[in-house]
Structures are given as C-alpha cells and as structure tokens.
MARPA-232968 format. One record per residue (C-alpha): residue number from 1; residue in one letter; x negated, y negated, z negated. Coordinates in nm, 2 decimals. Last residue first. Layout:
MARPA-232968
SITE num residu   east  north     up
SITE NUM      a      X      Y      Z
...
end
This chain:
MARPA-232968
SITE num residu   east  north     up
SITE 420      p   1.59  -0.74   0.03
SITE 419      s   1.39  -0.81   0.35
SITE 418      k   1.58  -0.88   0.67
SITE 417      e   1.54  -1.26   0.64
SITE 416      l   1.17  -1.21   0.61
SITE 415      m   1.15  -1.00   0.93
SITE 414      f   1.37  -1.25   1.12
SITE 413      r   1.13  -1.52   1.02
SITE 412      r   0.84  -1.31   1.15
SITE 411      y   1.02  -1.23   1.47
SITE 410      r   1.07  -1.60   1.57
SITE 409      n   0.84  -1.60   1.88
SITE 408      a   0.95  -1.25   1.98
SITE 407      e   1.31  -1.34   1.94
SITE 406      k   1.27  -1.64   2.17
SITE 405      f   1.09  -1.42   2.42
SITE 404      l   1.38  -1.18   2.41
SITE 403      q   1.65  -1.45   2.45
SITE 402      a   1.46  -1.60   2.74
SITE 401      c   1.45  -1.27   2.93
SITE 400      k   1.82  -1.22   2.87
SITE 399      k   1.90  -1.56   3.02
SITE 398      y   1.65  -1.50   3.30
SITE 397      m   1.80  -1.18   3.43
SITE 396      r   1.59  -1.20   3.75
SITE 395      k   1.51  -0.83   3.74
SITE 394      e   1.14  -0.93   3.72
SITE 393      y   1.24  -1.16   3.42
SITE 392      y   1.43  -0.87   3.26
SITE 391      i   1.12  -0.66   3.28
SITE 390      d   0.90  -0.94   3.14
SITE 389      g   1.14  -0.97   2.84
SITE 388      l   1.11  -0.60   2.78
SITE 387      f   0.73  -0.63   2.75
SITE 386      k   0.77  -0.94   2.54
SITE 385      l   1.00  -0.75   2.30
SITE 384      y   0.75  -0.47   2.33
SITE 383      t   0.46  -0.66   2.18
SITE 382      k   0.67  -0.82   1.90
SITE 381      y   0.81  -0.49   1.78
SITE 380      d   0.47  -0.32   1.82
SITE 379      s   0.31  -0.59   1.60
SITE 378      f   0.60  -0.57   1.35
SITE 377      e   0.57  -0.20   1.28
SITE 376      n   0.79  -0.23   0.97
SITE 375      l   0.94   0.11   1.04
SITE 374      s   1.29  -0.05   1.07
SITE 373      l   1.15  -0.30   1.32
SITE 372      f   0.98  -0.03   1.53
SITE 371      e   1.31   0.16   1.51
SITE 370      p   1.51  -0.14   1.63
SITE 369      l   1.28  -0.18   1.93
SITE 368      i   1.29   0.19   2.03
SITE 367      e   1.66   0.26   2.02
SITE 366      n   1.88  -0.01   2.18
SITE 365      e   1.63  -0.22   2.37
SITE 364      l   1.37   0.05   2.47
SITE 363      k   1.64   0.32   2.53
SITE 362      k   1.85   0.07   2.74
SITE 361      v   1.56  -0.04   2.95
SITE 360      f   1.44   0.32   3.01
SITE 359      t   1.78   0.45   3.12
SITE 358      d   1.85   0.13   3.33
SITE 357      d   1.53   0.20   3.53
SITE 356      k   1.29  -0.10   3.54
SITE 355      t   1.02   0.09   3.34
SITE 354      t   1.03   0.39   3.58
SITE 353      g   0.69   0.35   3.74
SITE 352      e   0.58   0.70   3.64
SITE 351      l   0.26   0.56   3.48
SITE 350      v   0.46   0.29   3.30
SITE 349      s   0.72   0.55   3.19
SITE 348      k   0.45   0.77   3.04
SITE 347      l   0.31   0.46   2.85
SITE 346      i   0.66   0.39   2.71
SITE 345      y   0.72   0.75   2.61
SITE 344      f   0.37   0.76   2.45
SITE 343      k   0.45   0.45   2.25
SITE 342      h   0.79   0.60   2.14
SITE 341      i   0.64   0.93   2.01
SITE 340      y   0.37   0.71   1.87
SITE 339      r   0.60   0.52   1.63
SITE 338      v   0.81   0.83   1.55
SITE 337      d   0.52   1.03   1.41
SITE 336      k   0.69   1.36   1.34
SITE 335      e   0.35   1.52   1.30
SITE 334      e   0.42   1.79   1.55
SITE 333      v   0.60   1.53   1.78
SITE 332      a   0.30   1.30   1.76
SITE 331      k   0.06   1.59   1.84
SITE 330      a   0.27   1.69   2.14
SITE 329      k   0.28   1.33   2.26
SITE 328      g  -0.09   1.29   2.21
SITE 327      q  -0.19   1.60   2.41
SITE 326      n   0.05   1.52   2.69
SITE 325      i  -0.05   1.15   2.70
SITE 324      f  -0.42   1.25   2.69
SITE 323      d  -0.39   1.48   2.99
SITE 322      w  -0.17   1.23   3.17
SITE 321      s  -0.44   0.96   3.14
SITE 320      r  -0.70   1.21   3.27
SITE 319      g  -0.49   1.26   3.58
SITE 318      k  -0.40   0.90   3.61
SITE 317      d  -0.76   0.78   3.65
SITE 316      q  -0.68   0.43   3.75
SITE 315      k  -0.95   0.30   3.51
SITE 314      c  -0.68   0.11   3.31
SITE 313      n  -0.48   0.44   3.30
SITE 312      y  -0.79   0.61   3.16
SITE 311      v  -0.81   0.34   2.89
SITE 310      k  -0.44   0.39   2.80
SITE 309      a  -0.46   0.77   2.76
SITE 308      l  -0.77   0.73   2.55
SITE 307      l  -0.59   0.46   2.34
SITE 306      y  -0.30   0.71   2.28
SITE 305      l  -0.53   0.99   2.19
SITE 304      t  -0.69   0.76   1.94
SITE 303      s  -0.36   0.68   1.77
SITE 302      v  -0.26   1.05   1.76
SITE 301      p  -0.59   1.19   1.62
SITE 300      s  -0.45   1.25   1.26
SITE 299      i  -0.74   1.31   1.03
SITE 298      n  -0.85   1.67   0.96
SITE 297      n  -1.22   1.58   0.91
SITE 296      e  -1.37   1.74   1.22
SITE 295      e  -1.07   1.64   1.44
SITE 294      k  -1.09   1.28   1.32
SITE 293      l  -1.46   1.25   1.37
SITE 292      l  -1.44   1.40   1.72
SITE 291      l  -1.16   1.16   1.81
SITE 290      a  -1.35   0.86   1.68
SITE 289      t  -1.66   0.96   1.89
SITE 288      q  -1.44   1.01   2.19
SITE 287      l  -1.29   0.66   2.13
SITE 286      h  -1.64   0.51   2.10
SITE 285      e  -1.76   0.65   2.43
SITE 284      i  -1.43   0.59   2.61
SITE 283      s  -1.44   0.22   2.52
SITE 282      q  -1.80   0.18   2.63
SITE 281      e  -1.70   0.33   2.97
SITE 280      y  -1.39   0.10   2.99
SITE 279      k  -1.56  -0.23   2.93
SITE 278      d  -1.25  -0.44   3.04
SITE 277      l  -1.29  -0.67   2.73
SITE 276      c  -0.95  -0.56   2.60
SITE 275      i  -1.04  -0.20   2.65
SITE 274      y  -1.37  -0.26   2.48
SITE 273      i  -1.20  -0.40   2.18
SITE 272      y  -0.97  -0.09   2.15
SITE 271      g  -1.27   0.15   2.16
SITE 270      l  -1.44  -0.07   1.90
SITE 269      n  -1.13  -0.02   1.69
SITE 268      h  -1.14   0.36   1.72
SITE 267      h  -1.51   0.36   1.64
SITE 266      v  -1.46   0.16   1.33
SITE 265      i  -1.15   0.36   1.22
SITE 264      s  -1.35   0.69   1.27
SITE 263      e  -1.63   0.55   1.05
SITE 262      e  -1.37   0.46   0.78
SITE 261      f  -1.24   0.82   0.78
SITE 260      k  -1.59   0.97   0.78
SITE 259      g  -1.69   0.76   0.48
SITE 258      l  -1.87   0.43   0.54
SITE 257      y  -2.10   0.29   0.27
SITE 256      q  -2.42   0.42   0.43
SITE 255      g  -2.32   0.26   0.76
SITE 254      a  -2.32  -0.09   0.61
SITE 253      g  -2.61  -0.23   0.80
SITE 252      q  -2.56  -0.04   1.13
SITE 251      l  -2.21   0.10   1.18
SITE 250      m  -2.06  -0.19   0.97
SITE 249      n  -2.26  -0.45   1.17
SITE 248      l  -2.11  -0.30   1.49
SITE 247      f  -1.76  -0.35   1.35
SITE 246      l  -1.83  -0.71   1.25
SITE 245      r  -1.98  -0.80   1.58
SITE 244      e  -1.69  -0.64   1.78
SITE 243      a  -1.44  -0.83   1.56
SITE 242      v  -1.61  -1.16   1.65
SITE 241      r  -1.62  -1.07   2.02
SITE 240      h  -1.26  -0.96   2.01
SITE 239      a  -1.11  -1.28   1.87
SITE 238      g  -0.77  -1.18   2.01
SITE 237      l  -0.60  -1.25   1.67
SITE 236      f  -0.52  -0.88   1.64
SITE 235      n  -0.89  -0.80   1.67
SITE 234      y  -0.98  -1.07   1.43
SITE 233      n  -0.74  -0.91   1.18
SITE 232      i  -0.90  -0.57   1.23
SITE 231      a  -1.25  -0.73   1.16
SITE 230      s  -1.12  -0.90   0.84
SITE 229      i  -0.96  -0.57   0.72
SITE 228      m  -1.29  -0.38   0.78
SITE 227      s  -1.49  -0.65   0.61
SITE 226      c  -1.27  -0.59   0.30
SITE 225      d  -1.35  -0.22   0.31
SITE 224      t  -1.72  -0.29   0.36
SITE 223      v  -1.73  -0.51   0.06
SITE 222      k  -1.55  -0.23  -0.13
SITE 221      s  -1.84   0.00  -0.05
SITE 220      y  -2.08  -0.27  -0.14
SITE 219      n  -1.98  -0.29  -0.50
SITE 218      l  -2.28  -0.50  -0.61
SITE 217      s  -2.07  -0.68  -0.88
SITE 216      k  -2.15  -1.02  -0.72
SITE 215      q  -2.09  -0.87  -0.37
SITE 214      y  -1.75  -0.74  -0.49
SITE 213      g  -1.64  -1.09  -0.60
SITE 212      e  -1.74  -1.27  -0.28
SITE 211      i  -1.59  -0.99  -0.07
SITE 210      a  -1.25  -1.02  -0.26
SITE 209      m  -1.24  -1.40  -0.20
SITE 208      e  -1.33  -1.34   0.17
SITE 207      a  -1.06  -1.08   0.21
SITE 206      y  -0.81  -1.33   0.05
SITE 205      f  -0.87  -1.59   0.32
SITE 204      n  -0.89  -1.32   0.59
SITE 203      s  -0.54  -1.21   0.50
SITE 202      e  -0.40  -1.56   0.50
SITE 201      v  -0.53  -1.62   0.85
SITE 200      f  -0.41  -1.28   0.96
SITE 199      m  -0.04  -1.30   0.86
SITE 198      l   0.05  -0.99   1.07
SITE 197      l   0.26  -0.85   0.77
SITE 196      r   0.02  -0.55   0.76
SITE 195      s  -0.27  -0.80   0.74
SITE 194      y  -0.10  -0.99   0.46
SITE 193      t  -0.07  -0.67   0.27
SITE 192      l  -0.43  -0.58   0.31
SITE 191      s  -0.55  -0.92   0.20
SITE 190      i  -0.32  -0.91  -0.10
SITE 189      h  -0.46  -0.57  -0.19
SITE 188      y  -0.82  -0.69  -0.16
SITE 187      y  -0.74  -1.00  -0.36
SITE 186      l  -0.60  -0.78  -0.64
SITE 185      e  -0.91  -0.56  -0.63
SITE 184      f  -1.11  -0.88  -0.71
SITE 183      d  -0.95  -0.89  -1.06
SITE 182      q  -1.05  -1.22  -1.22
SITE 181      n  -1.12  -1.26  -1.59
SITE 180      p  -1.00  -1.48  -1.87
SITE 179      l  -0.63  -1.43  -1.82
SITE 178      k  -0.36  -1.69  -1.74
SITE 177      n  -0.47  -1.70  -1.37
SITE 176      m  -0.41  -1.33  -1.36
SITE 175      m  -0.04  -1.38  -1.43
SITE 174      e   0.00  -1.60  -1.12
SITE 173      e  -0.20  -1.35  -0.92
SITE 172      a   0.02  -1.07  -1.04
SITE 171      f   0.33  -1.27  -0.93
SITE 170      q   0.17  -1.31  -0.59
SITE 169      f   0.10  -0.94  -0.58
SITE 168      n   0.47  -0.87  -0.66
SITE 167      m   0.59  -1.09  -0.37
SITE 166      e   0.34  -0.94  -0.13
SITE 165      a   0.44  -0.58  -0.21
SITE 164      q   0.81  -0.67  -0.17
SITE 163      e   0.73  -0.81   0.18
SITE 162      y   0.51  -0.51   0.26
SITE 161      q   0.76  -0.23   0.20
SITE 160      f   0.54   0.03   0.36
SITE 159      q   0.62   0.27   0.07
SITE 158      l   0.26   0.29  -0.04
SITE 157      l   0.25  -0.09  -0.04
SITE 156      y   0.56  -0.10  -0.26
SITE 155      d   0.37   0.11  -0.52
SITE 154      i   0.07  -0.11  -0.48
SITE 153      g   0.28  -0.41  -0.56
SITE 152      i   0.44  -0.23  -0.85
SITE 151      t   0.09  -0.17  -0.99
SITE 150      k  -0.02  -0.54  -0.95
SITE 149      y   0.30  -0.67  -1.10
SITE 148      y   0.27  -0.44  -1.40
SITE 147      l  -0.11  -0.49  -1.44
SITE 146      f  -0.05  -0.87  -1.46
SITE 145      r   0.25  -0.82  -1.70
SITE 144      y   0.04  -0.59  -1.92
SITE 143      e  -0.23  -0.85  -1.94
SITE 142      n   0.01  -1.13  -2.02
SITE 141      s   0.13  -0.92  -2.32
SITE 140      s   0.45  -0.72  -2.35
SITE 139      q   0.77  -0.75  -2.54
SITE 138      s   1.00  -0.87  -2.26
SITE 137      m   0.82  -0.66  -2.00
SITE 136      v   0.91  -0.33  -2.18
SITE 135      d   1.21  -0.25  -1.96
SITE 134      y   1.01  -0.30  -1.64
SITE 133      l   0.78  -0.01  -1.70
SITE 132      e   1.06   0.22  -1.80
SITE 131      k   1.26   0.12  -1.49
SITE 130      t   0.95   0.18  -1.27
SITE 129      i   0.92   0.53  -1.43
SITE 128      k   1.28   0.62  -1.38
SITE 127      k   1.28   0.50  -1.02
SITE 126      s   0.99   0.74  -0.95
SITE 125      l   0.65   0.61  -0.85
SITE 124      p   0.54   0.62  -0.49
SITE 123      e   0.30   0.90  -0.38
SITE 122      n  -0.08   0.88  -0.34
SITE 121      t  -0.10   1.16  -0.60
SITE 120      t  -0.42   1.07  -0.79
SITE 119      t  -0.41   0.70  -0.72
SITE 118      l  -0.04   0.64  -0.78
SITE 117      q  -0.04   0.85  -1.09
SITE 116      f  -0.34   0.66  -1.24
SITE 115      r  -0.16   0.34  -1.16
SITE 114      s   0.13   0.47  -1.37
SITE 113      h  -0.11   0.58  -1.64
SITE 112      i  -0.24   0.22  -1.65
SITE 111      i   0.11   0.09  -1.70
SITE 110      k   0.19   0.34  -1.98
SITE 109      f  -0.15   0.30  -2.16
SITE 108      l  -0.11  -0.08  -2.16
SITE 107      n   0.24  -0.04  -2.32
SITE 106      s   0.10   0.19  -2.59
SITE 105      l  -0.18  -0.05  -2.66
SITE 104      e   0.06  -0.34  -2.70
SITE 103      i   0.30  -0.14  -2.91
SITE 102      n   0.04  -0.01  -3.15
SITE 101      q   0.12   0.36  -3.19
SITE 100      n  -0.22   0.47  -3.30
SITE  99      f  -0.28   0.84  -3.38
SITE  98      n  -0.16   1.00  -3.06
SITE  97      l  -0.30   0.69  -2.89
SITE  96      l  -0.66   0.83  -2.92
SITE  95      n  -0.56   1.16  -2.76
SITE  94      r  -0.40   0.99  -2.46
SITE  93      c  -0.70   0.76  -2.42
SITE  92      e  -0.94   1.05  -2.42
SITE  91      e  -0.73   1.25  -2.17
SITE  90      h  -0.71   0.96  -1.93
SITE  89      l  -1.07   0.89  -1.98
SITE  88      n  -1.17   1.24  -1.86
SITE  87      e  -0.93   1.22  -1.56
SITE  86      m  -1.07   0.87  -1.47
SITE  85      l  -1.43   0.99  -1.50
SITE  84      t  -1.38   1.30  -1.29
SITE  83      t  -1.19   1.13  -1.01
SITE  82      n  -1.40   0.81  -0.98
SITE  81      k  -1.15   0.62  -0.76
SITE  80      l  -1.34   0.30  -0.83
SITE  79      q  -1.01   0.13  -0.93
SITE  78      i  -0.92   0.43  -1.14
SITE  77      s  -1.25   0.41  -1.32
SITE  76      k  -1.19   0.05  -1.39
SITE  75      h  -0.85   0.13  -1.54
SITE  74      w  -1.00   0.39  -1.76
SITE  73      d  -1.27   0.15  -1.88
SITE  72      i  -0.99  -0.10  -1.97
SITE  71      l  -0.81   0.17  -2.17
SITE  70      k  -1.13   0.26  -2.34
SITE  69      e  -1.19  -0.10  -2.43
SITE  68      y  -0.84  -0.12  -2.58
SITE  67      i  -0.90   0.19  -2.78
SITE  66      k  -1.21   0.04  -2.93
SITE  65      d  -1.04  -0.29  -3.00
SITE  64      d  -0.77  -0.12  -3.21
SITE  63      f  -0.45  -0.33  -3.25
SITE  62      e  -0.29  -0.21  -3.58
SITE  61      e  -0.01   0.04  -3.58
SITE  60      n  -0.20   0.33  -3.76
SITE  59      l   0.04   0.61  -3.81
SITE  58      n   0.11   0.77  -4.15
SITE  57      e   0.47   0.86  -4.05
SITE  56      l   0.60   0.78  -3.71
SITE  55      h   0.50   1.10  -3.52
SITE  54      i   0.67   1.11  -3.18
SITE  53      n   0.91   1.37  -3.03
SITE  52      l   1.21   1.12  -3.03
SITE  51      k   1.42   1.36  -3.24
SITE  50      e   1.12   1.44  -3.46
SITE  49      g   1.03   1.07  -3.50
SITE  48      l   1.39   0.99  -3.61
SITE  47      l   1.37   1.26  -3.87
SITE  46      r   1.03   1.16  -4.00
SITE  45      y   1.12   0.79  -4.01
SITE  44      m   1.42   0.88  -4.22
SITE  43      e   1.20   1.09  -4.45
SITE  42      k   0.95   0.81  -4.49
SITE  41      s   1.23   0.58  -4.61
SITE  40      a   1.36   0.30  -4.39
SITE  39      s   1.24  -0.06  -4.39
SITE  38      i   1.51  -0.31  -4.31
SITE  37      t   1.55  -0.60  -4.07
SITE  36      n   1.29  -0.44  -3.84
SITE  35      n   1.52  -0.47  -3.53
SITE  34      e   1.50  -0.10  -3.48
SITE  33      i   1.57  -0.02  -3.84
SITE  32      k   1.87  -0.26  -3.84
SITE  31      s   2.01  -0.09  -3.53
SITE  30      l   1.96   0.25  -3.70
SITE  29      y   2.17   0.13  -4.00
SITE  28      s   2.45   0.01  -3.77
SITE  27      v   2.45   0.34  -3.58
SITE  26      s   2.49   0.54  -3.90
SITE  25      c   2.22   0.78  -4.01
SITE  24      i   2.06   1.12  -3.92
SITE  23      g   2.31   1.35  -3.76
SITE  22      d   2.38   1.13  -3.46
SITE  21      a   2.16   0.82  -3.49
SITE  20      l   1.97   0.89  -3.17
SITE  19      e   2.28   0.96  -2.97
SITE  18      e   2.47   0.67  -3.11
SITE  17      l   2.19   0.42  -3.04
SITE  16      t   2.19   0.54  -2.68
SITE  15      m   1.91   0.76  -2.54
SITE  14      d   1.75   0.70  -2.20
SITE  13      k   1.43   0.87  -2.31
SITE  12      f   1.23   0.55  -2.25
SITE  11      k   1.50   0.35  -2.42
SITE  10      r   1.47   0.56  -2.74
SITE   9      h   1.09   0.53  -2.71
SITE   8      q   1.10   0.15  -2.71
SITE   7      k   1.36   0.13  -2.99
SITE   6      i   1.16   0.36  -3.22
SITE   5      l   0.84   0.16  -3.15
SITE   4      q   1.02  -0.17  -3.23
SITE   3      g   1.14  -0.02  -3.56
SITE   2      k   0.79   0.11  -3.64
SITE   1      m   0.66  -0.25  -3.60
end
C-alpha cells in the first residue's frame, strides 16, 4: 500500500519518476516500489517521504471506521453550511489523517476538501485540483466517485456551465444508486440545474424528490429552497396562480426559514407575477419591498429595478419608468452586469419607440442575442428572438421573421449542440 501512496502523492505534485528517484534510487527500482512488487527498506521510505513531504514510516494504513465517520460528518456539515462545525471538522480530519494514510480515506478527504473549498470560497476549483481529483478515480471507491461527480457538478454550476453540471450530476445519481443511502442534496442540485436549463418539468420532478427527503429529515430550510425552485419554474411555465400560491405560502408558513436574500427573491417574483396578472399596484408593493431588502442587505438591486421600470411602463407612467431605467442602467454598468445593460437598453428603446430603427435591430441581432446565448441566458435568448421576429413581421420581412421563430422553437437543441 505504501507504493500506491507514493505514486499518488508523486502525481499530485506533478513529479515524474525520474524527478522523485533522483538522488535516492534508480527509476526502475522506484517503479517497482510504486507497483508494490518489492518492499523497500525503512530508510528508502524515509527518503522518498521527505521528498514528497509525507511520513511513510510507522504509518497506519488500515481503514479506520472512526476516521471515515468523521469525514462523513464533515461532509454533512458542509451541506448544512455550518461554518464553525465544518471548519472544526476539517482540522480534526486533517490531523487524524496525518497518522493514517489509508488510500480510500485519503481520497475521501481530498474530494470532501474540494467541496469544502467550493462552499467557503464560492469560487470554482482550479484546473490543477480537478485534475488531481480525476487522476485517483481508477483507484477509488464508489463513494468517492459519487462525491467526485457531485462536486464537479457543483463546480460547473458555479461557472454557469449548466450542461456540464447536468451531465456530472447524472453520473453522480448513477453512482448513488450503487450506495446504500440517498443524498437529497443531489436532487436539489439537479433540480436547480434543470431550472437554469429551462427544463422545468424535469426540475420540478427532482425538486419533489428533494422535498420528500428533506421533510423526512426535518430540514425545513432546504424544503423552502426546493419549493422556491418549483415556484420559479411555475412562473416560467406561465402557471402564475400556482407560483403565487407557493410564494405566498413561503412568506406565511415558511417565513421563519427565509433569509433576507430568499425573502427578497420571493417578493421580487411576486412582483413579476402581478405584472403578468395586470395587478400593477400589488406588483409595485412587492417590488418595493424586494428593493428595500436588497438595499439593506447589500444584494444587487438591478433585476428589481428593471421590473419596477417595466411595471411603471405598463401603467403608462413613463416618468417613473425612466427614473428606474436610469437607476438600473447605472447600477448594471457599475456591476458590469451585461445581461441587464442589454435589457435596460431594449426597454429604453421600447419607451422611445425606436425598436424598428436599423441601429436597434442590428444591435439586437448581432450583439445582444449572441451575448445572451454566450452567457447561458437561454430564457432571454428565446424571448428576444421572438421580440425580433415580431419586429421583422411588422416590417413585412416574413422570411426573416420565420427564421427567428424557428430558431426560438429549436433553441434548446441549439444550446445542446453548442455545449462541449
């Protein structure tokens, strides 16, 4: 087993056989050590360990159930985002593994540590780390493989690469089916990914599976998170009454489980629903509440400013609409939010009545639509394809109009063809 450990750490450090063997032994002798075909002397293991910065002599290499349980507890604390507990367990697990170099436990530590990094930094993993995690797949357990695919899926989700996230989550689900226990967080992440891909029926299916599991474990905060995804999906599907009921239930029955960020999302979505239902005063009330919550909690207000500009335009109050367009556009530029810079530009052109101008049409077709697609903003891409199609229809450019509506109807297939 020590040979396997040496090989693993050598690869983690991007060292060749020649580099590790230099000054210690021949390359062929090191290769035999790594493949466990010979047993080296204690001195040899000491020298190799020093070069790799690990302790190989007098180490326990047996699988330790107590360490395994600590690793699983650490992973659970990460799922719950219990900052203090997961940091304490991280340190405890690291110390325990200083004296136990069992390959399976070491691999589990590495994959859970990667999830720990994702959670604490909210930043994608480096290419070096993802390569290290992949390189040990061939010698890892089903549990490691499950955690690997799940963690890499979350990594892609953070990068807005939803197709790649979905693929890894499905691999994770296949591996989970080989394990004795279900992981309801995986269903939550699959649901979230499908929602971002505008696959709302699939998203709601997995949201229900996650809700069922979280209810059994009395994790009502996560039940609320899953209900939030379902409600947003119903909104996109045009089932505004169903979405309204779910969001209002969150404010009432599940209000204690809503953080300020989640509460702002609920009010923002209710504002959107009431625009769709032509209930403009109710929309403004919820949007103003969402805006206040966002400003008090340092959350970007851009999307809510956009909806406020839109609802006042619907009310024919162009003065107030312009106020929110100007505020929102300035904030979007400050935050370098390309999506909303474009959306405010389009709304501004609607108010000015310039959407049929060649300058606007060319910008929408040649700049804005491709950027929505590159940003994976598939809903906006489809919406504004149809918007541009209507413009070409009014211009009596029927062939161009038909092409755009055809593209809007097949955009999901285009999206999948585009993915690497």
